[in-house]
KEDRENMI-806911 format. One line per field, with one value per atom (N, C-alpha, C, O): residue number from 0; residue in three letters; atom name; x, y, z. Coordinates in Angstrom, 1 decimal, m for minus. Last residue first. Example, Ala and Ser with C-alpha at 12.3 -4.5 7.8 and 13.67 -1.06 7.14 Angstrom:
<sites>
num <- (1:1:1:1:0:0:0:0)
residu <- (SER:SER:SER:SER:ALA:ALA:ALA:ALA)
atome <- (N:CA:C:O:N:CA:C:O)
c1 <- (12.8:13.7:12.9:13.4:13.2:12.3:13.2:14.2)
c2 <- (m2.2:m1.1:0.0:1.1:m5.7:m4.5:m3.3:m3.3)
c3 <- (7.1:7.1:7.9:8.0:7.8:7.8:7.8:8.5)
</sites>
This chain:
<sites>
num <- (159:159:159:159:158:158:158:158:157:157:157:157:156:156:156:156:155:155:155:155:154:154:154:154:153:153:153:153:152:152:152:152:151:151:151:151:150:150:150:150:149:149:149:149:148:148:148:148:147:147:147:147:146:146:146:146:145:145:145:145:144:144:144:144:143:143:143:143:142:142:142:142:141:141:141:141:140:140:140:140:139:139:139:139:138:138:138:138:137:137:137:137:136:136:136:136:135:135:135:135:134:134:134:134:133:133:133:133:132:132:132:132:131:131:131:131:130:130:130:130:129:129:129:129:128:128:128:128:127:127:127:127:126:126:126:126:125:125:125:125:124:124:124:124:123:123:123:123:122:122:122:122:121:121:121:121:120:120:120:120:119:119:119:119:118:118:118:118:117:117:117:117:116:116:116:116:115:115:115:115:114:114:114:114:113:113:113:113:112:112:112:112:111:111:111:111:110:110:110:110:109:109:109:109:108:108:108:108:107:107:107:107:106:106:106:106:105:105:105:105:104:104:104:104:103:103:103:103:102:102:102:102:101:101:101:101:100:100:100:100:99:99:99:99:98:98:98:98:97:97:97:97:96:96:96:96:95:95:95:95:94:94:94:94:93:93:93:93:92:92:92:92:91:91:91:91:90:90:90:90:89:89:89:89:88:88:88:88:87:87:87:87:86:86:86:86:85:85:85:85:84:84:84:84:83:83:83:83:82:82:82:82:81:81:81:81:80:80:80:80:79:79:79:79:78:78:78:78:77:77:77:77:76:76:76:76:75:75:75:75:74:74:74:74:73:73:73:73:72:72:72:72:71:71:71:71:70:70:70:70:69:69:69:69:68:68:68:68:67:67:67:67:66:66:66:66:65:65:65:65:64:64:64:64:63:63:63:63:62:62:62:62:61:61:61:61:60:60:60:60:59:59:59:59:58:58:58:58:57:57:57:57:56:56:56:56:55:55:55:55:54:54:54:54:53:53:53:53:52:52:52:52:51:51:51:51:50:50:50:50:49:49:49:49:48:48:48:48:47:47:47:47:46:46:46:46:45:45:45:45:44:44:44:44:43:43:43:43:42:42:42:42:41:41:41:41:40:40:40:40:39:39:39:39:38:38:38:38:37:37:37:37:36:36:36:36:35:35:35:35:34:34:34:34:33:33:33:33:32:32:32:32:31:31:31:31:30:30:30:30:29:29:29:29:28:28:28:28:27:27:27:27:26:26:26:26:25:25:25:25:24:24:24:24:23:23:23:23:22:22:22:22:21:21:21:21:20:20:20:20:19:19:19:19:18:18:18:18:17:17:17:17:16:16:16:16:15:15:15:15:14:14:14:14:13:13:13:13:12:12:12:12:11:11:11:11:10:10:10:10:9:9:9:9:8:8:8:8:7:7:7:7:6:6:6:6:5:5:5:5:4:4:4:4:3:3:3:3:2:2:2:2:1:1:1:1:0:0:0:0)
residu <- (ALA:ALA:ALA:ALA:ASN:ASN:ASN:ASN:LYS:LYS:LYS:LYS:ALA:ALA:ALA:ALA:ARG:ARG:ARG:ARG:ILE:ILE:ILE:ILE:ASN:ASN:ASN:ASN:ALA:ALA:ALA:ALA:LYS:LYS:LYS:LYS:VAL:VAL:VAL:VAL:ARG:ARG:ARG:ARG:GLU:GLU:GLU:GLU:LEU:LEU:LEU:LEU:PHE:PHE:PHE:PHE:GLU:GLU:GLU:GLU:LYS:LYS:LYS:LYS:SER:SER:SER:SER:ILE:ILE:ILE:ILE:ILE:ILE:ILE:ILE:GLU:GLU:GLU:GLU:ALA:ALA:ALA:ALA:VAL:VAL:VAL:VAL:ARG:ARG:ARG:ARG:PRO:PRO:PRO:PRO:ASN:ASN:ASN:ASN:THR:THR:THR:THR:SER:SER:SER:SER:ILE:ILE:ILE:ILE:LEU:LEU:LEU:LEU:ASN:ASN:ASN:ASN:LEU:LEU:LEU:LEU:PHE:PHE:PHE:PHE:ASP:ASP:ASP:ASP:GLU:GLU:GLU:GLU:LYS:LYS:LYS:LYS:ARG:ARG:ARG:ARG:PHE:PHE:PHE:PHE:ILE:ILE:ILE:ILE:PHE:PHE:PHE:PHE:VAL:VAL:VAL:VAL:GLU:GLU:GLU:GLU:THR:THR:THR:THR:PRO:PRO:PRO:PRO:GLU:GLU:GLU:GLU:LEU:LEU:LEU:LEU:THR:THR:THR:THR:LYS:LYS:LYS:LYS:THR:THR:THR:THR:SER:SER:SER:SER:ALA:ALA:ALA:ALA:ASN:ASN:ASN:ASN:ARG:ARG:ARG:ARG:ALA:ALA:ALA:ALA:GLU:GLU:GLU:GLU:ASP:ASP:ASP:ASP:SER:SER:SER:SER:ILE:ILE:ILE:ILE:LEU:LEU:LEU:LEU:ALA:ALA:ALA:ALA:MET:MET:MET:MET:GLU:GLU:GLU:GLU:GLY:GLY:GLY:GLY:PHE:PHE:PHE:PHE:PHE:PHE:PHE:PHE:ASP:ASP:ASP:ASP:GLY:GLY:GLY:GLY:ASP:ASP:ASP:ASP:GLY:GLY:GLY:GLY:LEU:LEU:LEU:LEU:ILE:ILE:ILE:ILE:ALA:ALA:ALA:ALA:LEU:LEU:LEU:LEU:GLU:GLU:GLU:GLU:GLN:GLN:GLN:GLN:ASP:ASP:ASP:ASP:PHE:PHE:PHE:PHE:SER:SER:SER:SER:ASP:ASP:ASP:ASP:SER:SER:SER:SER:VAL:VAL:VAL:VAL:GLY:GLY:GLY:GLY:ALA:ALA:ALA:ALA:HIS:HIS:HIS:HIS:TYR:TYR:TYR:TYR:ILE:ILE:ILE:ILE:LYS:LYS:LYS:LYS:VAL:VAL:VAL:VAL:MET:MET:MET:MET:GLY:GLY:GLY:GLY:THR:THR:THR:THR:LYS:LYS:LYS:LYS:ILE:ILE:ILE:ILE:PHE:PHE:PHE:PHE:TYR:TYR:TYR:TYR:MET:MET:MET:MET:ARG:ARG:ARG:ARG:ASP:ASP:ASP:ASP:GLY:GLY:GLY:GLY:ALA:ALA:ALA:ALA:GLU:GLU:GLU:GLU:GLY:GLY:GLY:GLY:GLU:GLU:GLU:GLU:SER:SER:SER:SER:PHE:PHE:PHE:PHE:ILE:ILE:ILE:ILE:LEU:LEU:LEU:LEU:HIS:HIS:HIS:HIS:ASN:ASN:ASN:ASN:GLU:GLU:GLU:GLU:PRO:PRO:PRO:PRO:LEU:LEU:LEU:LEU:TYR:TYR:TYR:TYR:ASP:ASP:ASP:ASP:LEU:LEU:LEU:LEU:THR:THR:THR:THR:VAL:VAL:VAL:VAL:HIS:HIS:HIS:HIS:SER:SER:SER:SER:ILE:ILE:ILE:ILE:ILE:ILE:ILE:ILE:GLU:GLU:GLU:GLU:ALA:ALA:ALA:ALA:HIS:HIS:HIS:HIS:ALA:ALA:ALA:ALA:GLN:GLN:GLN:GLN:GLU:GLU:GLU:GLU:ASP:ASP:ASP:ASP:LEU:LEU:LEU:LEU:ASP:ASP:ASP:ASP:LYS:LYS:LYS:LYS:PHE:PHE:PHE:PHE:LEU:LEU:LEU:LEU:GLU:GLU:GLU:GLU:ILE:ILE:ILE:ILE:THR:THR:THR:THR:LYS:LYS:LYS:LYS:LEU:LEU:LEU:LEU:LEU:LEU:LEU:LEU:ASN:ASN:ASN:ASN:ALA:ALA:ALA:ALA:VAL:VAL:VAL:VAL:ILE:ILE:ILE:ILE:HIS:HIS:HIS:HIS:ILE:ILE:ILE:ILE:ASP:ASP:ASP:ASP:HIS:HIS:HIS:HIS:GLU:GLU:GLU:GLU:ASN:ASN:ASN:ASN:PRO:PRO:PRO:PRO:THR:THR:THR:THR:THR:THR:THR:THR:MET:MET:MET:MET:ALA:ALA:ALA:ALA:PHE:PHE:PHE:PHE:GLN:GLN:GLN:GLN:LYS:LYS:LYS:LYS:ASN:ASN:ASN:ASN:ASN:ASN:ASN:ASN:ILE:ILE:ILE:ILE:MET:MET:MET:MET)
atome <- (N:CA:C:O:N:CA:C:O:N:CA:C:O:N:CA:C:O:N:CA:C:O:N:CA:C:O:N:CA:C:O:N:CA:C:O:N:CA:C:O:N:CA:C:O:N:CA:C:O:N:CA:C:O:N:CA:C:O:N:CA:C:O:N:CA:C:O:N:CA:C:O:N:CA:C:O:N:CA:C:O:N:CA:C:O:N:CA:C:O:N:CA:C:O:N:CA:C:O:N:CA:C:O:N:CA:C:O:N:CA:C:O:N:CA:C:O:N:CA:C:O:N:CA:C:O:N:CA:C:O:N:CA:C:O:N:CA:C:O:N:CA:C:O:N:CA:C:O:N:CA:C:O:N:CA:C:O:N:CA:C:O:N:CA:C:O:N:CA:C:O:N:CA:C:O:N:CA:C:O:N:CA:C:O:N:CA:C:O:N:CA:C:O:N:CA:C:O:N:CA:C:O:N:CA:C:O:N:CA:C:O:N:CA:C:O:N:CA:C:O:N:CA:C:O:N:CA:C:O:N:CA:C:O:N:CA:C:O:N:CA:C:O:N:CA:C:O:N:CA:C:O:N:CA:C:O:N:CA:C:O:N:CA:C:O:N:CA:C:O:N:CA:C:O:N:CA:C:O:N:CA:C:O:N:CA:C:O:N:CA:C:O:N:CA:C:O:N:CA:C:O:N:CA:C:O:N:CA:C:O:N:CA:C:O:N:CA:C:O:N:CA:C:O:N:CA:C:O:N:CA:C:O:N:CA:C:O:N:CA:C:O:N:CA:C:O:N:CA:C:O:N:CA:C:O:N:CA:C:O:N:CA:C:O:N:CA:C:O:N:CA:C:O:N:CA:C:O:N:CA:C:O:N:CA:C:O:N:CA:C:O:N:CA:C:O:N:CA:C:O:N:CA:C:O:N:CA:C:O:N:CA:C:O:N:CA:C:O:N:CA:C:O:N:CA:C:O:N:CA:C:O:N:CA:C:O:N:CA:C:O:N:CA:C:O:N:CA:C:O:N:CA:C:O:N:CA:C:O:N:CA:C:O:N:CA:C:O:N:CA:C:O:N:CA:C:O:N:CA:C:O:N:CA:C:O:N:CA:C:O:N:CA:C:O:N:CA:C:O:N:CA:C:O:N:CA:C:O:N:CA:C:O:N:CA:C:O:N:CA:C:O:N:CA:C:O:N:CA:C:O:N:CA:C:O:N:CA:C:O:N:CA:C:O:N:CA:C:O:N:CA:C:O:N:CA:C:O:N:CA:C:O:N:CA:C:O:N:CA:C:O:N:CA:C:O:N:CA:C:O:N:CA:C:O:N:CA:C:O:N:CA:C:O:N:CA:C:O:N:CA:C:O:N:CA:C:O:N:CA:C:O:N:CA:C:O:N:CA:C:O:N:CA:C:O:N:CA:C:O:N:CA:C:O:N:CA:C:O:N:CA:C:O:N:CA:C:O:N:CA:C:O:N:CA:C:O:N:CA:C:O:N:CA:C:O:N:CA:C:O:N:CA:C:O:N:CA:C:O:N:CA:C:O:N:CA:C:O:N:CA:C:O:N:CA:C:O:N:CA:C:O:N:CA:C:O:N:CA:C:O:N:CA:C:O:N:CA:C:O)
c1 <- (m25.8:m26.4:m26.3:m26.8:m24.4:m25.7:m26.4:m27.5:m22.0:m22.0:m23.3:m23.5:m23.0:m22.4:m22.3:m22.5:m23.8:m24.8:m24.3:m25.0:m21.3:m22.4:m23.4:m23.8:m20.1:m19.5:m20.5:m20.6:m21.7:m21.6:m21.1:m21.6:m21.2:m22.5:m22.5:m23.2:m18.4:m18.9:m20.3:m20.5:m18.6:m17.9:m18.3:m18.5:m19.9:m20.5:m19.9:m20.6:m18.0:m19.3:m20.0:m20.7:m16.0:m15.7:m17.1:m17.2:m17.2:m16.9:m16.6:m17.0:m17.4:m18.6:m18.3:m19.1:m14.7:m15.6:m16.9:m17.4:m13.8:m13.3:m14.2:m14.4:m15.2:m15.4:m15.0:m15.7:m14.2:m15.7:m15.9:m16.7:m11.5:m12.0:m13.4:m13.8:m11.5:m11.0:m11.5:m12.0:m12.5:m13.3:m12.8:m13.6:m10.4:m11.8:m12.6:m13.4:m7.3:m8.2:m9.6:m9.9:m5.7:m5.5:m6.4:m6.3:m6.5:m6.5:m6.3:m6.7:m6.0:m7.4:m7.5:m8.5:m3.2:m4.0:m5.4:m5.9:m2.5:m2.1:m3.0:m3.4:m3.4:m4.0:m3.7:m4.5:m1.7:m3.1:m3.8:m4.6:0.8:0.6:m0.9:m1.4:0.3:0.7:0.4:m0.1:m0.1:m1.2:m0.9:m1.8:1.5:1.6:0.4:m0.1:1.6:1.1:0.9:0.1:3.8:3.3:2.8:3.5:4.0:3.9:3.3:2.3:6.1:4.8:5.0:6.1:7.2:7.4:6.0:5.0:8.5:7.4:7.8:8.6:9.3:9.9:8.8:8.1:6.5:7.6:8.2:7.6:4.8:4.9:6.0:6.5:4.8:5.1:5.2:5.8:2.2:3.6:3.6:2.7:0.1:0.4:1.9:2.7:m2.7:m1.3:m1.1:m1.9:m5.6:m5.0:m3.5:m3.0:m6.4:m7.2:m6.7:m7.4:m4.6:m4.7:m5.5:m5.3:m6.5:m5.4:m5.6:m6.8:m8.0:m8.1:m6.8:m6.2:m8.2:m7.1:m7.2:m6.5:m8.8:m9.2:m8.0:m6.8:m7.8:m8.9:m9.4:m10.4:m5.6:m5.5:m6.6:m6.4:m6.3:m5.4:m5.3:m4.9:m7.8:m8.5:m7.6:m8.1:m5.9:m6.4:m7.2:m7.3:m4.7:m4.3:m4.9:m4.6:m4.0:m4.5:m4.0:m3.1:m4.4:m4.0:m4.6:m5.5:m3.3:m4.1:m3.6:m2.5:m1.4:m2.5:m3.5:m4.4:m0.3:m0.1:m1.4:m2.5:m2.2:m1.1:m1.0:m1.6:m3.1:m3.2:m2.0:m0.9:m5.1:m3.8:m4.0:m4.8:m6.8:m6.7:m5.2:m4.3:m6.8:m8.0:m8.0:m9.0:m5.8:m5.6:m6.9:m8.0:m4.7:m6.0:m5.9:m5.9:m2.0:m2.5:m3.8:m4.1:m0.8:m2.0:m2.6:m3.6:1.7:0.7:m0.6:m1.6:3.1:2.6:1.6:0.6:1.7:2.8:2.2:1.0:m0.5:0.7:1.9:3.1:m1.6:m1.8:m0.5:0.3:m2.8:m1.7:m2.2:m2.9:m4.9:m4.8:m3.8:m3.8:m3.7:m4.1:m4.2:m3.7:m2.7:m3.4:m4.0:m4.6:0.2:m0.8:m1.4:m0.6:1.2:1.1:m0.1:m1.1:3.4:2.2:2.3:3.4:4.4:4.6:3.3:2.2:4.3:4.6:4.8:5.2:2.8:3.2:3.5:3.0:0.2:1.2:1.5:0.6:0.0:m0.5:0.6:1.8:m0.9:0.0:m0.7:m1.8:m1.0:m1.6:m0.6:0.4:m0.1:0.1:m0.8:m1.2:m0.4:0.0:0.3:0.9:m2.0:m1.8:m1.4:m2.1:m0.7:m1.3:m1.0:0.1:m1.2:m0.3:m1.2:m2.2:m3.0:m3.0:m2.1:m2.2:m1.2:m2.5:m2.3:m1.4:1.8:1.1:m0.2:m0.5:3.2:2.7:1.9:1.5:5.0:4.8:4.2:4.7:7.5:6.3:6.1:7.0:8.6:8.8:7.5:6.4:8.7:8.4:8.7:9.0:11.0:10.0:9.9:10.9:11.6:12.0:10.8:9.8:10.4:10.4:10.7:10.3:10.9:11.2:11.3:12.1:8.8:9.6:9.7:8.8:8.2:8.3:9.3:10.4:5.9:7.2:7.1:6.1:3.8:4.0:5.5:6.2:3.4:3.9:4.1:4.4:2.5:3.8:4.3:5.4:0.1:1.2:2.5:3.6:m1.5:m1.2:0.0:0.9:m1.4:m0.9:m0.6:0.4:m2.7:m1.3:m0.7:0.5:m5.3:m4.5:m3.0:m2.2:m5.9:m5.8:m5.0:m4.2:m6.0:m5.1:m4.9:m3.7:m8.0:m6.7:m5.6:m4.6:m10.4:m10.0:m8.5:m7.8:m12.0:m11.1:m10.7:m10.6:m13.3:m14.0:m13.2:m13.7:m11.5:m11.9:m12.6:m12.6:m10.6:m10.0:m10.6:m10.2:m12.1:m11.8:m11.3:m11.4:m12.2:m13.4:m13.1:m13.7:m9.9:m10.1:m11.2:m11.2:m9.5:m10.2:m10.5:m11.3:m7.9:m9.2:m10.1:m11.3:m5.5:m6.3:m7.8:m8.7:m4.5:m4.9:m5.8:m6.8:m3.8:m4.9:m5.4:m6.6:m1.8:m3.0:m4.1:m5.2:0.1:m0.5:m1.8:m2.8:0.8:0.3:m0.5:m1.6:1.7:0.5:m0.1:m1.3:4.0:2.9:1.6:0.5:5.5:5.0:3.9:2.9:6.0:5.3:4.7:3.6:7.4:6.1:5.3:4.1:9.1:9.1:7.6:6.7:9.1:8.8:8.8:8.6:10.7:10.7:10.4:11.3:10.0:9.9:10.0:9.5:9.5:9.1:9.0:8.0:12.1:11.0:10.7:11.7:12.9:13.1:11.9:10.8:14.5:13.3:13.7:14.7:15.7:15.9:14.5:13.5:16.9:15.6:15.6:15.5:18.6:18.7:17.3:16.6:19.7:18.6:18.8:19.1:22.6:21.9:20.8:21.1)
c2 <- (22.3:23.1:24.6:25.4:20.9:21.2:22.1:22.6:20.3:21.2:21.7:22.8:18.7:20.0:20.9:22.1:16.5:17.2:18.6:19.6:15.6:16.0:16.9:17.9:15.0:16.0:16.5:17.7:12.8:14.1:15.2:16.4:11.0:11.5:12.8:13.7:10.6:11.1:11.7:12.8:9.5:10.7:11.4:12.6:7.1:8.0:9.4:10.4:5.8:6.2:7.2:8.1:5.4:6.3:6.7:7.9:3.6:4.9:5.9:7.0:1.4:2.0:3.4:4.3:0.9:1.3:1.9:2.9:0.1:1.4:1.8:3.0:m2.3:m1.2:0.1:1.1:m3.8:m3.5:m2.3:m1.5:m3.9:m3.2:m2.9:m1.8:m5.4:m4.1:m3.3:m2.1:m7.8:m7.1:m5.7:m4.8:m8.6:m8.2:m7.4:m6.5:m8.0:m8.2:m7.7:m6.5:m7.5:m8.7:m9.0:m10.0:m5.0:m6.1:m7.5:m8.5:m3.3:m3.6:m4.8:m5.5:m3.4:m3.8:m4.2:m5.2:m2.4:m3.7:m4.3:m5.4:0.2:m0.6:m2.1:m3.0:1.1:1.1:0.1:m0.7:1.0:0.1:0.0:m1.1:3.0:1.6:0.6:m0.5:5.3:4.7:3.3:2.4:5.4:5.5:4.7:3.7:7.3:6.1:6.2:7.1:8.9:8.8:7.4:6.4:11.1:9.7:9.7:10.4:13.9:13.3:11.8:11.4:16.6:15.2:14.6:14.9:19.8:18.9:17.5:17.2:23.2:21.8:20.8:21.0:25.1:24.9:23.5:22.7:24.9:26.3:26.3:27.3:23.2:23.2:24.7:25.5:23.1:23.4:23.4:23.7:22.2:22.1:22.4:22.1:23.0:22.9:22.8:23.2:21.2:22.3:22.0:20.9:19.0:20.1:21.3:22.4:16.7:17.4:18.7:19.4:15.0:15.8:16.4:16.6:11.7:13.1:13.9:13.4:9.1:9.5:10.9:11.4:8.0:8.8:9.0:9.2:6.9:6.2:6.9:6.5:8.3:6.9:6.2:5.2:11.0:10.5:9.0:8.4:11.4:11.1:10.7:10.0:12.1:10.7:10.4:9.2:14.5:13.8:12.4:11.6:14.6:15.2:14.3:13.5:15.0:14.2:14.9:15.8:15.7:15.9:15.1:14.5:15.4:14.5:14.7:13.9:18.7:17.4:16.6:17.1:20.6:20.4:18.9:18.0:22.8:21.5:21.3:21.8:25.2:25.0:23.8:23.7:25.8:25.2:25.2:25.2:27.6:26.7:26.1:26.0:30.7:29.7:28.9:29.5:31.7:31.5:30.3:29.2:33.9:32.5:32.5:33.4:36.3:36.2:34.7:34.5:36.1:37.0:37.0:37.5:34.4:33.9:34.8:34.3:35.2:35.2:34.7:34.5:34.5:34.9:35.0:35.0:31.7:32.9:33.3:32.4:28.4:29.3:30.5:30.5:27.4:27.6:28.7:29.7:25.3:26.5:26.4:25.5:24.3:23.8:25.1:25.9:24.1:25.0:24.3:23.9:22.4:22.4:23.3:23.4:21.9:22.5:22.6:22.8:19.3:20.4:21.0:20.7:15.7:17.0:18.1:17.8:14.0:13.6:14.8:15.0:14.0:14.8:14.3:14.3:11.9:12.0:12.9:12.6:11.8:12.2:12.3:12.7:9.8:10.6:10.8:10.1:9.6:9.3:10.2:11.3:10.6:9.2:8.8:7.7:12.8:12.4:10.9:10.0:15.0:13.7:13.3:13.5:18.5:17.3:16.1:16.1:20.5:20.0:18.8:18.1:22.1:21.9:21.5:22.0:20.4:21.5:21.1:20.0:19.2:19.0:20.3:21.1:20.4:19.0:18.5:17.6:22.7:22.4:20.9:20.2:23.9:22.8:22.6:22.3:25.7:26.2:25.2:25.6:23.8:24.8:25.3:25.4:20.3:21.6:22.6:22.4:17.1:18.2:19.5:19.8:13.7:15.0:16.1:16.0:10.9:11.9:13.2:13.6:7.5:8.8:9.7:9.3:5.3:5.8:7.2:7.8:2.4:3.9:4.2:3.5:m0.3:0.4:1.9:2.6:m1.0:m1.7:m1.0:m1.2:0.3:0.8:0.2:0.9:m1.4:0.0:0.5:1.1:m3.7:m3.8:m2.4:m2.2:m2.7:m3.2:m3.3:m2.9:m2.3:m1.2:m1.5:m0.7:m5.0:m4.1:m2.8:m2.3:m5.9:m6.5:m5.6:m5.4:m4.4:m4.2:m4.8:m4.2:m3.4:m4.2:m3.9:m3.3:m0.4:m1.5:m2.2:m1.5:2.0:0.7:m0.5:m1.6:4.1:3.8:2.5:2.0:4.8:3.6:3.2:2.2:7.0:5.9:4.7:3.6:8.7:8.0:6.8:5.7:8.5:8.8:8.0:6.8:7.6:8.9:9.2:10.1:5.4:5.2:6.5:6.5:6.3:5.5:5.4:5.3:7.6:8.4:7.6:8.1:5.3:6.2:7.1:7.4:4.3:3.5:4.4:4.2:6.4:6.0:5.2:5.4:6.3:7.5:7.2:7.7:3.7:4.1:5.4:5.5:3.7:2.7:3.2:3.2:5.6:5.9:5.0:5.4:4.2:5.5:5.8:6.3:2.0:1.8:3.1:3.1:2.4:2.4:2.4:2.7:0.1:1.4:1.3:0.2:m1.3:m1.6:m0.3:0.2:m0.1:m1.5:m2.1:m3.1:2.6:2.1:0.6:0.1:4.2:3.3:2.7:2.5:7.6:6.3:5.4:5.8:10.3:9.5:8.1:7.5:13.6:12.2:11.5:12.1:16.2:15.7:14.2:13.5:18.8:17.4:16.8:16.9:21.3:20.7:19.2:18.5:23.3:22.2:21.6:21.5)
c3 <- (9.3:10.4:10.1:10.9:7.5:7.1:8.2:7.9:8.9:7.7:7.3:6.7:10.9:11.3:10.0:10.2:9.5:10.2:10.6:10.5:8.5:7.6:8.3:7.7:11.0:10.1:9.1:8.8:11.8:12.6:11.8:11.9:9.8:9.9:10.7:10.4:10.3:9.0:9.1:8.6:12.8:12.6:11.3:11.3:12.3:13.2:13.0:13.0:10.7:10.1:11.0:10.5:12.6:11.4:10.8:10.5:14.3:14.8:13.6:13.7:12.5:13.1:13.6:13.4:12.0:10.9:11.4:10.9:14.5:13.9:12.8:12.6:14.8:15.8:15.2:15.3:12.6:12.8:13.7:13.4:13.1:11.9:12.0:11.6:15.4:15.5:14.3:14.4:14.3:15.4:15.5:15.6:12.5:12.0:13.0:12.7:12.2:13.3:12.9:13.0:10.0:10.7:11.9:12.5:9.2:8.2:8.9:8.3:11.4:11.0:10.0:9.9:11.4:12.6:12.2:12.6:8.9:9.3:10.4:10.4:9.3:8.3:8.5:8.3:11.3:11.6:10.6:11.0:10.0:11.2:11.5:11.9:8.1:7.7:8.8:8.5:9.7:8.9:8.5:8.6:12.9:11.4:10.8:11.3:15.6:15.2:13.6:13.2:17.9:16.5:16.2:16.5:20.6:20.2:18.8:18.6:21.0:20.5:20.3:19.8:22.8:22.6:22.2:22.8:22.1:22.3:22.0:21.2:22.8:22.6:23.0:24.0:21.5:22.4:22.2:21.4:19.5:20.1:21.1:21.6:16.4:17.8:18.3:17.6:14.0:14.4:15.9:16.6:11.3:12.7:12.9:12.1:9.1:9.4:10.9:11.7:7.8:8.6:8.7:8.5:6.5:6.4:7.2:7.3:4.5:5.8:5.6:4.7:2.0:2.4:3.8:4.2:2.5:2.2:2.7:3.6:3.1:2.1:1.8:0.9:6.4:5.2:4.4:4.8:8.7:8.0:6.8:6.2:9.5:9.6:8.7:8.2:9.5:8.4:8.4:7.4:11.7:10.5:9.4:8.4:13.7:13.7:12.4:12.0:14.2:12.9:12.8:11.9:17.7:16.4:15.3:15.4:21.3:20.1:18.9:19.0:24.7:23.5:22.3:22.3:26.6:26.6:25.5:25.3:26.6:27.2:27.2:27.6:24.1:25.0:25.5:24.9:21.4:22.1:23.0:22.7:20.2:20.8:21.6:22.5:17.1:18.4:18.9:18.1:14.9:15.2:16.6:17.2:13.7:14.8:15.0:15.2:10.8:11.5:12.5:12.1:10.4:10.6:11.2:12.1:10.3:9.6:9.7:9.0:11.5:12.1:11.4:12.0:9.7:11.0:11.7:12.3:6.5:7.4:8.8:8.9:5.0:4.3:5.2:4.7:6.9:6.3:5.5:5.3:7.5:7.2:6.5:5.5:10.0:8.6:8.3:8.9:12.7:12.1:10.6:10.0:15.9:14.7:14.0:14.7:17.8:17.2:16.0:15.1:20.7:19.3:18.9:19.5:23.5:22.9:21.4:20.8:25.9:24.9:24.5:25.0:25.9:26.6:25.5:24.4:24.3:25.6:26.5:27.6:22.1:22.7:24.1:25.0:19.4:20.8:21.4:21.4:15.9:17.0:18.3:18.4:13.0:14.0:15.1:15.2:9.4:10.8:11.7:11.3:6.9:7.0:8.5:8.7:4.6:6.0:6.1:5.5:2.2:2.5:3.9:4.4:2.6:2.5:2.8:3.4:3.2:1.8:1.7:0.6:5.7:5.1:3.7:3.0:6.9:6.3:5.7:5.3:10.0:8.7:8.2:9.0:11.8:11.8:10.5:9.9:12.1:11.3:11.2:10.7:15.1:14.1:13.4:14.0:17.3:15.9:14.8:13.7:19.2:19.1:17.7:17.0:18.1:18.7:18.6:17.9:19.2:18.2:18.8:19.9:19.4:20.1:19.0:18.1:19.3:18.6:19.4:20.0:19.6:20.3:19.6:19.3:18.1:18.2:19.0:19.0:18.3:18.5:18.6:19.3:18.2:17.0:17.1:16.1:20.7:20.2:18.9:18.6:20.8:21.6:21.1:21.1:19.2:18.8:19.5:18.9:20.9:19.5:19.0:18.4:23.1:23.3:21.9:21.7:22.1:22.6:22.7:22.3:21.6:20.5:20.9:20.1:24.3:23.3:22.1:21.6:25.4:25.8:24.9:24.7:22.8:24.0:24.3:23.5:21.8:21.5:22.8:23.9:22.3:22.5:22.1:22.2:21.7:23.1:23.3:24.4:19.1:19.8:21.1:21.6:18.2:17.3:17.9:17.4:20.5:20.0:19.1:19.2:23.0:21.6:21.0:21.1:25.5:25.4:23.9:23.6:25.4:26.1:25.9:26.1:24.5:23.6:24.1:23.3:26.8:25.7:24.7:24.3:28.3:28.8:27.7:27.6:26.7:27.0:27.5:27.1:26.8:25.6:25.8:25.1:29.6:29.0:27.7:27.5:30.0:30.7:30.0:29.9:28.3:28.1:28.7:28.1:29.7:28.4:28.0:27.3:32.2:32.2:30.8:30.7:31.4:31.9:31.9:31.7:28.3:29.7:30.2:29.4:25.5:26.1:27.6:28.2:23.4:24.8:25.6:26.3:21.1:21.1:22.6:22.9:20.2:21.6:21.6:22.0:18.6:18.5:19.9:20.7:18.8:19.4:19.2:19.5:17.3:17.3:17.9:17.4:17.6:17.8:17.7:18.1:16.5:16.3:16.4:15.4:17.3:17.6:17.6:18.6:15.2:16.0:16.1:15.2:15.5:14.8:15.7:16.9)
</sites>
């Protein structure tokens, strides 16, 4: 039986706080937020342990969280009729993140993800994100600006 434990980081250890704080500074959506906003995000992050070959989410599903990889490896892909026919989009590892567009968009997931080895991920839920921006107008303004930049970049990429 798989032991798939999840721990709320209500009293995170210093190492985990440091990891998430550094990751937030590298993510376009969050990098311009102040330390108080980062601390608010960190207070809502949970840590999940996922076994090898664990399907995190499937293409087409509704997205309701983003993930920061603490340790391990994750494959981002378009599913084929079998694993040997998957179209690999990316392999992510320690310090990488994925699923951030689920926080600001109601569109379905555009790819599937699964672990390639035992993996620890920090999870930030859309519900907590929406609460953060609804109670902090400055955070909402910064994130809205970044979201618009991403939409423009995506449109330019599609038209190129």
